[in-house]
All heavy atoms as a GROMACS GRO file, in nm:
protein
  574
    1MET      N    1  -0.132  -0.661   1.094
    1MET     CA    2  -0.076  -0.540   1.150
    1MET      C    3   0.014  -0.572   1.270
    1MET      O    4   0.110  -0.503   1.292
    1MET     CB    5  -0.187  -0.446   1.195
    1MET     CG    6  -0.278  -0.401   1.086
    1MET     SD    7  -0.224  -0.248   1.019
    1MET     CE    8  -0.371  -0.203   0.933
    2GLU      N    9  -0.021  -0.677   1.342
    2GLU     CA   10   0.058  -0.712   1.458
    2GLU      C   11   0.199  -0.754   1.419
    2GLU      O   12   0.296  -0.717   1.485
    2GLU     CB   13  -0.010  -0.824   1.537
    2GLU     CG   14   0.060  -0.853   1.668
    2GLU     CD   15  -0.015  -0.955   1.752
    2GLU    OE1   16  -0.138  -0.957   1.749
    2GLU    OE2   17   0.055  -1.032   1.820
    3ILE      N   18   0.212  -0.827   1.308
    3ILE     CA   19   0.344  -0.870   1.262
    3ILE      C   20   0.428  -0.748   1.222
    3ILE      O   21   0.545  -0.739   1.259
    3ILE     CB   22   0.332  -0.968   1.143
    3ILE    CG1   23   0.271  -1.099   1.191
    3ILE    CG2   24   0.467  -0.993   1.078
    3ILE    CD1   25   0.237  -1.196   1.080
    4ALA      N   26   0.367  -0.655   1.150
    4ALA     CA   27   0.439  -0.534   1.109
    4ALA      C   28   0.480  -0.452   1.230
    4ALA      O   29   0.592  -0.401   1.236
    4ALA     CB   30   0.352  -0.451   1.015
    5SER      N   31   0.393  -0.440   1.328
    5SER     CA   32   0.425  -0.365   1.449
    5SER      C   33   0.540  -0.430   1.524
    5SER      O   34   0.632  -0.361   1.570
    5SER     CB   35   0.303  -0.356   1.541
    5SER     OG   36   0.201  -0.281   1.482
    6SER      N   37   0.536  -0.562   1.534
    6SER     CA   38   0.643  -0.634   1.604
    6SER      C   39   0.776  -0.620   1.531
    6SER      O   40   0.879  -0.597   1.594
    6SER     CB   41   0.607  -0.782   1.617
    6SER     OG   42   0.494  -0.798   1.699
    7ALA      N   43   0.773  -0.632   1.399
    7ALA     CA   44   0.896  -0.619   1.320
    7ALA      C   45   0.955  -0.479   1.334
    7ALA      O   46   1.076  -0.462   1.347
    7ALA     CB   47   0.869  -0.652   1.174
    8ALA      N   48   0.869  -0.378   1.330
    8ALA     CA   49   0.915  -0.239   1.344
    8ALA      C   50   0.975  -0.217   1.482
    8ALA      O   51   1.079  -0.151   1.496
    8ALA     CB   52   0.801  -0.142   1.318
    9ARG      N   53   0.911  -0.272   1.584
    9ARG     CA   54   0.962  -0.256   1.721
    9ARG      C   55   1.100  -0.319   1.734
    9ARG      O   56   1.193  -0.258   1.789
    9ARG     CB   57   0.864  -0.318   1.821
    9ARG     CG   58   0.909  -0.304   1.966
    9ARG     CD   59   0.810  -0.366   2.065
    9ARG     NE   60   0.746  -0.488   2.023
    9ARG     CZ   61   0.803  -0.609   2.018
    9ARG    NH1   62   0.929  -0.624   2.054
    9ARG    NH2   63   0.735  -0.716   1.979
   10VAL      N   64   1.116  -0.440   1.682
   10VAL     CA   65   1.246  -0.510   1.689
   10VAL      C   66   1.352  -0.431   1.615
   10VAL      O   67   1.464  -0.414   1.666
   10VAL     CB   68   1.234  -0.654   1.634
   10VAL    CG1   69   1.371  -0.717   1.615
   10VAL    CG2   70   1.147  -0.739   1.725
   11ALA      N   71   1.319  -0.381   1.497
   11ALA     CA   72   1.416  -0.303   1.420
   11ALA      C   73   1.459  -0.179   1.499
   11ALA      O   74   1.579  -0.149   1.508
   11ALA     CB   75   1.357  -0.262   1.285
   12ARG      N   76   1.363  -0.110   1.556
   12ARG     CA   77   1.396   0.013   1.632
   12ARG      C   78   1.477  -0.019   1.757
   12ARG      O   79   1.564   0.059   1.795
   12ARG     CB   80   1.268   0.088   1.664
   12ARG     CG   81   1.208   0.153   1.541
   12ARG     CD   82   1.082   0.231   1.571
   12ARG     NE   83   1.037   0.299   1.450
   12ARG     CZ   84   0.912   0.294   1.405
   12ARG    NH1   85   0.819   0.228   1.471
   12ARG    NH2   86   0.880   0.358   1.294
   13GLU      N   87   1.448  -0.132   1.821
   13GLU     CA   88   1.526  -0.174   1.938
   13GLU      C   89   1.672  -0.199   1.899
   13GLU      O   90   1.762  -0.182   1.980
   13GLU     CB   91   1.467  -0.300   2.000
   13GLU     CG   92   1.338  -0.275   2.076
   13GLU     CD   93   1.269  -0.403   2.121
   13GLU    OE1   94   1.317  -0.514   2.088
   13GLU    OE2   95   1.166  -0.391   2.189
   14ARG      N   96   1.694  -0.238   1.774
   14ARG     CA   97   1.829  -0.263   1.724
   14ARG      C   98   1.894  -0.137   1.666
   14ARG      O   99   2.000  -0.142   1.606
   14ARG     CB  100   1.825  -0.372   1.618
   14ARG     CG  101   1.786  -0.506   1.675
   14ARG     CD  102   1.780  -0.611   1.571
   14ARG     NE  103   1.744  -0.740   1.630
   14ARG     CZ  104   1.718  -0.848   1.563
   14ARG    NH1  105   1.725  -0.848   1.430
   14ARG    NH2  106   1.685  -0.960   1.623
   15GLY      N  107   1.821  -0.025   1.675
   15GLY     CA  108   1.876   0.100   1.626
   15GLY      C  109   1.861   0.122   1.477
   15GLY      O  110   1.932   0.203   1.418
   16VAL      N  111   1.770   0.049   1.415
   16VAL     CA  112   1.749   0.058   1.271
   16VAL      C  113   1.606   0.102   1.246
   16VAL      O  114   1.513   0.050   1.307
   16VAL     CB  115   1.773  -0.080   1.204
   16VAL    CG1  116   1.746  -0.073   1.055
   16VAL    CG2  117   1.913  -0.129   1.232
   17GLU      N  118   1.590   0.197   1.155
   17GLU     CA  119   1.455   0.237   1.117
   17GLU      C  120   1.398   0.130   1.024
   17GLU      O  121   1.464   0.090   0.928
   17GLU     CB  122   1.456   0.373   1.046
   17GLU     CG  123   1.320   0.429   1.017
   17GLU     CD  124   1.232   0.449   1.140
   17GLU    OE1  125   1.283   0.471   1.252
   17GLU    OE2  126   1.109   0.441   1.124
   18PRO      N  127   1.279   0.079   1.053
   18PRO     CA  128   1.222  -0.027   0.970
   18PRO      C  129   1.192   0.021   0.828
   18PRO      O  130   1.162   0.138   0.806
   18PRO     CB  131   1.094  -0.067   1.042
   18PRO     CG  132   1.060   0.050   1.128
   18PRO     CD  133   1.190   0.118   1.161
   19ALA      N  134   1.200  -0.072   0.735
   19ALA     CA  135   1.166  -0.040   0.596
   19ALA      C  136   1.016  -0.010   0.589
   19ALA      O  137   0.937  -0.068   0.663
   19ALA     CB  138   1.200  -0.158   0.506
   20PRO      N  139   0.977   0.081   0.501
   20PRO     CA  140   0.835   0.113   0.491
   20PRO      C  141   0.754  -0.002   0.432
   20PRO      O  142   0.802  -0.079   0.350
   20PRO     CB  143   0.831   0.234   0.398
   20PRO     CG  144   0.960   0.236   0.328
   20PRO     CD  145   1.059   0.162   0.412
   21LEU      N  146   0.631  -0.013   0.479
   21LEU     CA  147   0.537  -0.108   0.421
   21LEU      C  148   0.491  -0.049   0.289
   21LEU      O  149   0.448   0.066   0.283
   21LEU     CB  150   0.419  -0.129   0.515
   21LEU     CG  151   0.456  -0.185   0.652
   21LEU    CD1  152   0.342  -0.166   0.749
   21LEU    CD2  153   0.493  -0.331   0.638
   22MET      N  154   0.501  -0.127   0.182
   22MET     CA  155   0.465  -0.078   0.049
   22MET      C  156   0.319  -0.109   0.019
   22MET      O  157   0.276  -0.223   0.034
   22MET     CB  158   0.554  -0.143  -0.057
   22MET     CG  159   0.700  -0.108  -0.045
   22MET     SD  160   0.733   0.067  -0.068
   22MET     CE  161   0.690   0.087  -0.238
   23LEU      N  162   0.246  -0.009  -0.026
   23LEU     CA  163   0.107  -0.024  -0.066
   23LEU      C  164   0.094   0.013  -0.213
   23LEU      O  165   0.156   0.109  -0.258
   23LEU     CB  166   0.016   0.064   0.018
   23LEU     CG  167   0.020   0.039   0.169
   23LEU    CD1  168  -0.067   0.141   0.242
   23LEU    CD2  169  -0.023  -0.102   0.202
   24ALA      N  170   0.014  -0.063  -0.286
   24ALA     CA  171  -0.004  -0.040  -0.430
   24ALA      C  172  -0.110   0.067  -0.455
   24ALA      O  173  -0.207   0.079  -0.380
   24ALA     CB  174  -0.044  -0.169  -0.500
   25TYR      N  175  -0.090   0.142  -0.562
   25TYR     CA  176  -0.182   0.249  -0.602
   25TYR      C  177  -0.193   0.245  -0.753
   25TYR      O  178  -0.093   0.232  -0.823
   25TYR     CB  179  -0.125   0.384  -0.556
   25TYR     CG  180  -0.226   0.492  -0.539
   25TYR    CD1  181  -0.306   0.498  -0.426
   25TYR    CD2  182  -0.244   0.589  -0.636
   25TYR    CE1  183  -0.399   0.598  -0.409
   25TYR    CE2  184  -0.338   0.689  -0.621
   25TYR     CZ  185  -0.415   0.693  -0.506
   25TYR     OH  186  -0.508   0.793  -0.489
   26TRP      N  187  -0.314   0.255  -0.805
   26TRP     CA  188  -0.337   0.250  -0.950
   26TRP      C  189  -0.335   0.389  -1.010
   26TRP      O  190  -0.393   0.481  -0.955
   26TRP     CB  191  -0.469   0.180  -0.980
   26TRP     CG  192  -0.468   0.040  -0.931
   26TRP    CD1  193  -0.521  -0.007  -0.814
   26TRP    CD2  194  -0.406  -0.071  -0.993
   26TRP    NE1  195  -0.496  -0.140  -0.801
   26TRP    CE2  196  -0.426  -0.183  -0.910
   26TRP    CE3  197  -0.335  -0.088  -1.111
   26TRP    CZ2  198  -0.377  -0.309  -0.942
   26TRP    CZ3  199  -0.288  -0.214  -1.142
   26TRP    CH2  200  -0.308  -0.322  -1.059
   27ARG      N  201  -0.272   0.403  -1.125
   27ARG     CA  202  -0.266   0.532  -1.194
   27ARG      C  203  -0.402   0.573  -1.249
   27ARG      O  204  -0.441   0.688  -1.242
   27ARG     CB  205  -0.168   0.528  -1.310
   27ARG     CG  206  -0.026   0.520  -1.267
   27ARG     CD  207   0.066   0.521  -1.389
   27ARG     NE  208   0.201   0.488  -1.351
   27ARG     CZ  209   0.286   0.573  -1.295
   27ARG    NH1  210   0.250   0.696  -1.272
   27ARG    NH2  211   0.406   0.534  -1.262
   28ASP      N  212  -0.472   0.476  -1.310
   28ASP     CA  213  -0.600   0.508  -1.374
   28ASP      C  214  -0.678   0.380  -1.401
   28ASP      O  215  -0.630   0.270  -1.375
   28ASP     CB  216  -0.578   0.585  -1.504
   28ASP     CG  217  -0.484   0.514  -1.602
   28ASP    OD1  218  -0.481   0.389  -1.603
   28ASP    OD2  219  -0.414   0.584  -1.677
   29ALA      N  220  -0.799   0.395  -1.454
   29ALA     CA  221  -0.886   0.281  -1.482
   29ALA      C  222  -0.826   0.188  -1.586
   29ALA      O  223  -0.839   0.065  -1.576
   29ALA     CB  224  -1.023   0.330  -1.527
   30ALA      N  225  -0.759   0.241  -1.686
   30ALA     CA  226  -0.702   0.158  -1.792
   30ALA      C  227  -0.593   0.067  -1.737
   30ALA      O  228  -0.587  -0.052  -1.772
   30ALA     CB  229  -0.646   0.246  -1.904
   31GLN      N  230  -0.509   0.119  -1.652
   31GLN     CA  231  -0.403   0.038  -1.592
   31GLN      C  232  -0.463  -0.073  -1.506
   31GLN      O  233  -0.421  -0.188  -1.513
   31GLN     CB  234  -0.310   0.125  -1.508
   31GLN     CG  235  -0.197   0.046  -1.445
   31GLN     CD  236  -0.127   0.122  -1.336
   31GLN    OE1  237  -0.190   0.189  -1.256
   31GLN    NE2  238   0.004   0.111  -1.333
   32TRP      N  239  -0.564  -0.037  -1.427
   32TRP     CA  240  -0.629  -0.136  -1.341
   32TRP      C  241  -0.696  -0.244  -1.426
   32TRP      O  242  -0.684  -0.363  -1.397
   32TRP     CB  243  -0.730  -0.068  -1.248
   32TRP     CG  244  -0.789  -0.162  -1.150
   32TRP    CD1  245  -0.740  -0.195  -1.028
   32TRP    CD2  246  -0.908  -0.240  -1.168
   32TRP    NE1  247  -0.821  -0.288  -0.968
   32TRP    CE2  248  -0.925  -0.317  -1.051
   32TRP    CE3  249  -1.001  -0.252  -1.270
   32TRP    CZ2  250  -1.032  -0.404  -1.035
   32TRP    CZ3  251  -1.107  -0.339  -1.253
   32TRP    CH2  252  -1.122  -0.414  -1.137
   33ALA      N  253  -0.768  -0.204  -1.531
   33ALA     CA  254  -0.839  -0.299  -1.617
   33ALA      C  255  -0.742  -0.395  -1.686
   33ALA      O  256  -0.772  -0.514  -1.703
   33ALA     CB  257  -0.922  -0.225  -1.721
   34LYS      N  258  -0.625  -0.345  -1.723
   34LYS     CA  259  -0.525  -0.430  -1.786
   34LYS      C  260  -0.477  -0.539  -1.690
   34LYS      O  261  -0.454  -0.653  -1.729
   34LYS     CB  262  -0.407  -0.345  -1.832
   34LYS     CG  263  -0.300  -0.422  -1.906
   34LYS     CD  264  -0.190  -0.329  -1.953
   34LYS     CE  265  -0.080  -0.407  -2.023
   34LYS     NZ  266   0.031  -0.320  -2.062
   35ALA      N  267  -0.465  -0.504  -1.563
   35ALA     CA  268  -0.420  -0.600  -1.462
   35ALA      C  269  -0.532  -0.692  -1.414
   35ALA      O  270  -0.506  -0.795  -1.354
   35ALA     CB  271  -0.359  -0.526  -1.344
   36HIS      N  272  -0.658  -0.653  -1.438
   36HIS     CA  273  -0.774  -0.730  -1.392
   36HIS      C  274  -0.873  -0.752  -1.507
   36HIS      O  275  -0.988  -0.707  -1.499
   36HIS     CB  276  -0.845  -0.656  -1.278
   36HIS     CG  277  -0.758  -0.632  -1.159
   36HIS    ND1  278  -0.681  -0.519  -1.146
   36HIS    CD2  279  -0.736  -0.706  -1.048
   36HIS    CE1  280  -0.615  -0.526  -1.032
   36HIS    NE2  281  -0.647  -0.637  -0.971
   37PRO      N  282  -0.833  -0.819  -1.613
   37PRO     CA  283  -0.920  -0.833  -1.730
   37PRO      C  284  -1.050  -0.909  -1.702
   37PRO      O  285  -1.150  -0.889  -1.771
   37PRO     CB  286  -0.834  -0.907  -1.832
   37PRO     CG  287  -0.731  -0.977  -1.750
   37PRO     CD  288  -0.707  -0.889  -1.629
   38GLU      N  289  -1.051  -0.992  -1.599
   38GLU     CA  290  -1.170  -1.070  -1.568
   38GLU      C  291  -1.274  -0.991  -1.490
   38GLU      O  292  -1.390  -1.031  -1.482
   38GLU     CB  293  -1.132  -1.196  -1.489
   38GLU     CG  294  -1.087  -1.172  -1.346
   38GLU     CD  295  -0.949  -1.106  -1.328
   38GLU    OE1  296  -0.871  -1.098  -1.424
   38GLU    OE2  297  -0.921  -1.061  -1.216
   39ASP      N  298  -1.236  -0.880  -1.434
   39ASP     CA  299  -1.327  -0.800  -1.351
   39ASP      C  300  -1.393  -0.693  -1.436
   39ASP      O  301  -1.327  -0.613  -1.500
   39ASP     CB  302  -1.250  -0.736  -1.236
   39ASP     CG  303  -1.341  -0.689  -1.124
   39ASP    OD1  304  -1.454  -0.648  -1.155
   39ASP    OD2  305  -1.298  -0.693  -1.010
   40GLU      N  306  -1.525  -0.689  -1.434
   40GLU     CA  307  -1.599  -0.595  -1.518
   40GLU      C  308  -1.632  -0.464  -1.447
   40GLU      O  309  -1.686  -0.374  -1.509
   40GLU     CB  310  -1.727  -0.662  -1.569
   40GLU     CG  311  -1.697  -0.780  -1.660
   40GLU     CD  312  -1.823  -0.849  -1.707
   40GLU    OE1  313  -1.933  -0.796  -1.688
   40GLU    OE2  314  -1.810  -0.958  -1.764
   41ASP      N  315  -1.601  -0.454  -1.318
   41ASP     CA  316  -1.633  -0.333  -1.244
   41ASP      C  317  -1.519  -0.232  -1.261
   41ASP      O  318  -1.420  -0.234  -1.189
   41ASP     CB  319  -1.653  -0.364  -1.096
   41ASP     CG  320  -1.702  -0.244  -1.016
   41ASP    OD1  321  -1.708  -0.133  -1.073
   41ASP    OD2  322  -1.734  -0.262  -0.899
   42ALA      N  323  -1.535  -0.143  -1.356
   42ALA     CA  324  -1.429  -0.048  -1.391
   42ALA      C  325  -1.399   0.051  -1.278
   42ALA      O  326  -1.294   0.115  -1.279
   42ALA     CB  327  -1.468   0.028  -1.518
   43GLY      N  328  -1.487   0.064  -1.182
   43GLY     CA  329  -1.464   0.158  -1.072
   43GLY      C  330  -1.385   0.102  -0.956
   43GLY      O  331  -1.353   0.175  -0.862
   44MET      N  332  -1.350  -0.026  -0.961
   44MET     CA  333  -1.277  -0.087  -0.850
   44MET      C  334  -1.142  -0.023  -0.824
   44MET      O  335  -1.094  -0.023  -0.712
   44MET     CB  336  -1.260  -0.238  -0.873
   44MET     CG  337  -1.379  -0.320  -0.831
   44MET     SD  338  -1.428  -0.298  -0.658
   44MET     CE  339  -1.289  -0.370  -0.574
   45TRP      N  340  -1.080   0.031  -0.927
   45TRP     CA  341  -0.948   0.092  -0.906
   45TRP      C  342  -0.960   0.207  -0.807
   45TRP      O  343  -0.871   0.228  -0.725
   45TRP     CB  344  -0.886   0.135  -1.038
   45TRP     CG  345  -0.948   0.258  -1.101
   45TRP    CD1  346  -1.065   0.264  -1.170
   45TRP    CD2  347  -0.895   0.389  -1.099
   45TRP    NE1  348  -1.088   0.393  -1.213
   45TRP    CE2  349  -0.985   0.473  -1.170
   45TRP    CE3  350  -0.780   0.446  -1.046
   45TRP    CZ2  351  -0.963   0.609  -1.188
   45TRP    CZ3  352  -0.759   0.581  -1.064
   45TRP    CH2  353  -0.850   0.661  -1.134
   46ARG      N  354  -1.070   0.280  -0.811
   46ARG     CA  355  -1.089   0.391  -0.716
   46ARG      C  356  -1.106   0.338  -0.573
   46ARG      O  357  -1.055   0.396  -0.478
   46ARG     CB  358  -1.209   0.475  -0.755
   46ARG     CG  359  -1.190   0.550  -0.884
   46ARG     CD  360  -1.315   0.632  -0.917
   46ARG     NE  361  -1.308   0.691  -1.047
   46ARG     CZ  362  -1.251   0.809  -1.075
   46ARG    NH1  363  -1.195   0.878  -0.980
   46ARG    NH2  364  -1.251   0.855  -1.198
   47ILE      N  365  -1.178   0.226  -0.560
   47ILE     CA  366  -1.197   0.167  -0.428
   47ILE      C  367  -1.064   0.116  -0.373
   47ILE      O  368  -1.032   0.137  -0.256
   47ILE     CB  369  -1.302   0.054  -0.435
   47ILE    CG1  370  -1.439   0.115  -0.468
   47ILE    CG2  371  -1.306  -0.027  -0.306
   47ILE    CD1  372  -1.546   0.014  -0.504
   48GLU      N  373  -0.987   0.050  -0.458
   48GLU     CA  374  -0.856   0.000  -0.414
   48GLU      C  375  -0.763   0.116  -0.376
   48GLU      O  376  -0.690   0.106  -0.276
   48GLU     CB  377  -0.793  -0.087  -0.521
   48GLU     CG  378  -0.864  -0.221  -0.536
   48GLU     CD  379  -0.794  -0.314  -0.632
   48GLU    OE1  380  -0.674  -0.295  -0.661
   48GLU    OE2  381  -0.860  -0.408  -0.679
   49ASN      N  382  -0.766   0.224  -0.450
   49ASN     CA  383  -0.683   0.340  -0.415
   49ASN      C  384  -0.727   0.401  -0.284
   49ASN      O  385  -0.644   0.439  -0.200
   49ASN     CB  386  -0.686   0.444  -0.527
   49ASN     CG  387  -0.597   0.407  -0.644
   49ASN    OD1  388  -0.525   0.308  -0.638
   49ASN    ND2  389  -0.602   0.485  -0.749
   50ALA      N  390  -0.858   0.411  -0.262
   50ALA     CA  391  -0.909   0.465  -0.136
   50ALA      C  392  -0.868   0.376  -0.019
   50ALA      O  393  -0.829   0.426   0.088
   50ALA     CB  394  -1.060   0.480  -0.142
   51ALA      N  395  -0.874   0.245  -0.039
   51ALA     CA  396  -0.833   0.152   0.066
   51ALA      C  397  -0.684   0.167   0.097
   51ALA      O  398  -0.644   0.160   0.215
   51ALA     CB  399  -0.865   0.008   0.024
   52ALA      N  400  -0.603   0.189  -0.004
   52ALA     CA  401  -0.459   0.209   0.018
   52ALA      C  402  -0.434   0.337   0.098
   52ALA      O  403  -0.350   0.338   0.189
   52ALA     CB  404  -0.384   0.214  -0.115
   53ARG      N  405  -0.507   0.443   0.064
   53ARG     CA  406  -0.491   0.568   0.140
   53ARG      C  407  -0.534   0.552   0.286
   53ARG      O  408  -0.467   0.600   0.378
   53ARG     CB  409  -0.570   0.681   0.074
   53ARG     CG  410  -0.512   0.724  -0.060
   53ARG     CD  411  -0.577   0.852  -0.113
   53ARG     NE  412  -0.721   0.846  -0.123
   53ARG     CZ  413  -0.789   0.806  -0.229
   53ARG    NH1  414  -0.724   0.764  -0.338
   53ARG    NH2  415  -0.921   0.806  -0.230
   54LEU      N  416  -0.644   0.482   0.308
   54LEU     CA  417  -0.692   0.458   0.444
   54LEU      C  418  -0.593   0.372   0.522
   54LEU      O  419  -0.560   0.402   0.637
   54LEU     CB  420  -0.829   0.390   0.441
   54LEU     CG  421  -0.890   0.357   0.577
   54LEU    CD1  422  -0.913   0.485   0.658
   54LEU    CD2  423  -1.020   0.283   0.560
   55ALA      N  424  -0.542   0.266   0.459
   55ALA     CA  425  -0.444   0.180   0.524
   55ALA      C  426  -0.318   0.259   0.559
   55ALA      O  427  -0.262   0.244   0.668
   55ALA     CB  428  -0.410   0.061   0.436
   56ALA      N  429  -0.273   0.343   0.466
   56ALA     CA  430  -0.153   0.424   0.492
   56ALA      C  431  -0.175   0.516   0.612
   56ALA      O  432  -0.087   0.530   0.698
   56ALA     CB  433  -0.117   0.505   0.368
   57ASP      N  434  -0.292   0.576   0.620
   57ASP     CA  435  -0.323   0.664   0.733
   57ASP      C  436  -0.321   0.588   0.865
   57ASP      O  437  -0.262   0.633   0.963
   57ASP     CB  438  -0.460   0.729   0.711
   57ASP     CG  439  -0.497   0.820   0.826
   57ASP    OD1  440  -0.430   0.925   0.842
   57ASP    OD2  441  -0.591   0.786   0.901
   58ARG      N  442  -0.385   0.472   0.867
   58ARG     CA  443  -0.391   0.393   0.991
   58ARG      C  444  -0.253   0.343   1.031
   58ARG      O  445  -0.217   0.346   1.149
   58ARG     CB  446  -0.487   0.274   0.975
   58ARG     CG  447  -0.632   0.311   0.954
   58ARG     CD  448  -0.698   0.380   1.076
   58ARG     NE  449  -0.662   0.521   1.081
   58ARG     CZ  450  -0.641   0.593   1.190
   58ARG    NH1  451  -0.651   0.541   1.307
   58ARG    NH2  452  -0.607   0.720   1.185
   59LEU      N  453  -0.176   0.293   0.935
   59LEU     CA  454  -0.042   0.244   0.965
   59LEU      C  455   0.047   0.357   1.017
   59LEU      O  456   0.123   0.339   1.112
   59LEU     CB  457   0.019   0.178   0.842
   59LEU     CG  458  -0.046   0.046   0.801
   59LEU    CD1  459  -0.003   0.007   0.660
   59LEU    CD2  460  -0.012  -0.064   0.900
   60HIS      N  461   0.037   0.473   0.955
   60HIS     CA  462   0.114   0.589   1.000
   60HIS      C  463   0.074   0.626   1.143
   60HIS      O  464   0.160   0.657   1.226
   60HIS     CB  465   0.092   0.707   0.905
   60HIS     CG  466   0.166   0.828   0.943
   60HIS    ND1  467   0.303   0.840   0.931
   60HIS    CD2  468   0.124   0.945   0.997
   60HIS    CE1  469   0.342   0.958   0.975
   60HIS    NE2  470   0.235   1.024   1.015
   61ALA      N  471  -0.055   0.622   1.173
   61ALA     CA  472  -0.103   0.653   1.308
   61ALA      C  473  -0.048   0.554   1.410
   61ALA      O  474  -0.030   0.587   1.527
   61ALA     CB  475  -0.255   0.654   1.311
   62MET      N  476  -0.020   0.431   1.364
   62MET     CA  477   0.037   0.329   1.452
   62MET      C  478   0.188   0.344   1.466
   62MET      O  479   0.253   0.266   1.536
   62MET     CB  480   0.004   0.190   1.397
   62MET     CG  481  -0.143   0.156   1.401
   62MET     SD  482  -0.180  -0.001   1.317
   62MET     CE  483  -0.086  -0.117   1.416
   63GLY      N  484   0.245   0.441   1.395
   63GLY     CA  485   0.388   0.463   1.403
   63GLY      C  486   0.470   0.379   1.308
   63GLY      O  487   0.591   0.364   1.325
   64LEU      N  488   0.404   0.322   1.207
   64LEU     CA  489   0.475   0.238   1.111
   64LEU      C  490   0.505   0.317   0.985
   64LEU      O  491   0.421   0.393   0.937
   64LEU     CB  492   0.390   0.116   1.076
   64LEU     CG  493   0.360   0.024   1.194
   64LEU    CD1  494   0.258  -0.082   1.154
   64LEU    CD2  495   0.487  -0.040   1.244
   65PRO      N  496   0.624   0.301   0.929
   65PRO     CA  497   0.657   0.370   0.804
   65PRO      C  498   0.581   0.308   0.688
   65PRO      O  499   0.569   0.186   0.679
   65PRO     CB  500   0.808   0.350   0.791
   65PRO     CG  501   0.837   0.225   0.866
   65PRO     CD  502   0.735   0.218   0.978
   66VAL      N  503   0.528   0.393   0.601
   66VAL     CA  504   0.447   0.348   0.488
   66VAL      C  505   0.491   0.421   0.362
   66VAL      O  506   0.526   0.538   0.367
   66VAL     CB  507   0.298   0.379   0.513
   66VAL    CG1  508   0.213   0.333   0.396
   66VAL    CG2  509   0.250   0.316   0.641
   67ALA      N  510   0.487   0.350   0.251
   67ALA     CA  511   0.512   0.411   0.120
   67ALA      C  512   0.407   0.359   0.023
   67ALA      O  513   0.368   0.243   0.029
   67ALA     CB  514   0.651   0.375   0.070
   68ILE      N  515   0.360   0.447  -0.062
   68ILE     CA  516   0.264   0.408  -0.164
   68ILE      C  517   0.335   0.419  -0.299
   68ILE      O  518   0.399   0.519  -0.328
   68ILE     CB  519   0.139   0.498  -0.161
   68ILE    CG1  520   0.061   0.472  -0.032
   68ILE    CG2  521   0.051   0.472  -0.282
   68ILE    CD1  522  -0.066   0.551  -0.017
   69ALA      N  523   0.325   0.312  -0.378
   69ALA     CA  524   0.388   0.310  -0.509
   69ALA      C  525   0.285   0.267  -0.613
   69ALA      O  526   0.191   0.193  -0.581
   69ALA     CB  527   0.505   0.212  -0.511
   70TYR      N  528   0.300   0.314  -0.733
   70TYR     CA  529   0.210   0.272  -0.840
   70TYR      C  530   0.222   0.121  -0.859
   70TYR      O  531   0.330   0.064  -0.852
   70TYR     CB  532   0.240   0.346  -0.968
   70TYR     CG  533   0.193   0.490  -0.964
   70TYR    CD1  534   0.283   0.594  -0.971
   70TYR    CD2  535   0.057   0.519  -0.950
   70TYR    CE1  536   0.239   0.726  -0.965
   70TYR    CE2  537   0.013   0.650  -0.944
   70TYR     CZ  538   0.104   0.753  -0.950
   70TYR     OH  539   0.060   0.882  -0.943
   71ALA      N  540   0.108   0.058  -0.885
   71ALA     CA  541   0.102  -0.087  -0.896
   71ALA      C  542   0.189  -0.140  -1.009
   71ALA      O  543   0.243  -0.249  -1.000
   71ALA     CB  544  -0.043  -0.132  -0.917
   72GLU      N  545   0.201  -0.065  -1.117
   72GLU     CA  546   0.287  -0.103  -1.228
   72GLU      C  547   0.368   0.018  -1.270
   72GLU      O  548   0.317   0.129  -1.275
   72GLU     CB  549   0.204  -0.150  -1.347
   72GLU     CG  550   0.125  -0.274  -1.321
   72GLU     CD  551   0.042  -0.315  -1.444
   72GLU    OE1  552   0.042  -0.241  -1.542
   72GLU    OE2  553  -0.019  -0.418  -1.438
   73PRO      N  554   0.495  -0.003  -1.302
   73PRO     CA  555   0.574   0.111  -1.350
   73PRO      C  556   0.524   0.159  -1.486
   73PRO      O  557   0.470   0.081  -1.563
   73PRO     CB  558   0.715   0.056  -1.360
   73PRO     CG  559   0.700  -0.092  -1.365
   73PRO     CD  560   0.570  -0.125  -1.297
   74GLU      N  561   0.542   0.287  -1.509
   74GLU     CA  562   0.503   0.342  -1.640
   74GLU      C  563   0.592   0.286  -1.749
   74GLU      O  564   0.711   0.267  -1.729
   74GLU     CB  565   0.519   0.495  -1.638
   74GLU     CG  566   0.387   0.567  -1.649
   74GLU     CD  567   0.406   0.716  -1.652
   74GLU    OE1  568   0.446   0.770  -1.550
   74GLU    OE2  569   0.380   0.775  -1.757
   75ALA      N  570   0.534   0.258  -1.862
   75ALA     CA  571   0.612   0.201  -1.973
   75ALA      C  572   0.691   0.309  -2.045
   75ALA      O  573   0.667   0.423  -2.042
   75ALA     CB  574   0.519   0.134  -2.072
   0.00000   0.00000   0.00000
């Protein structure tokens, strides 16, 4: 987080809005399972999505731009 904060500060000092930090988000269990075939815990996609939402909230509170994107584009 310190690196992101420093980079954002430098960008703003130069008059440029920093690019948002990208966080991955899973569409559903099937998409997550396809990307993690070795993991048998089908509920992990929900945990990862919750962690992304929490991280986005904390980063936003720190004044950092955040964007959440689906982990894989729809086919």
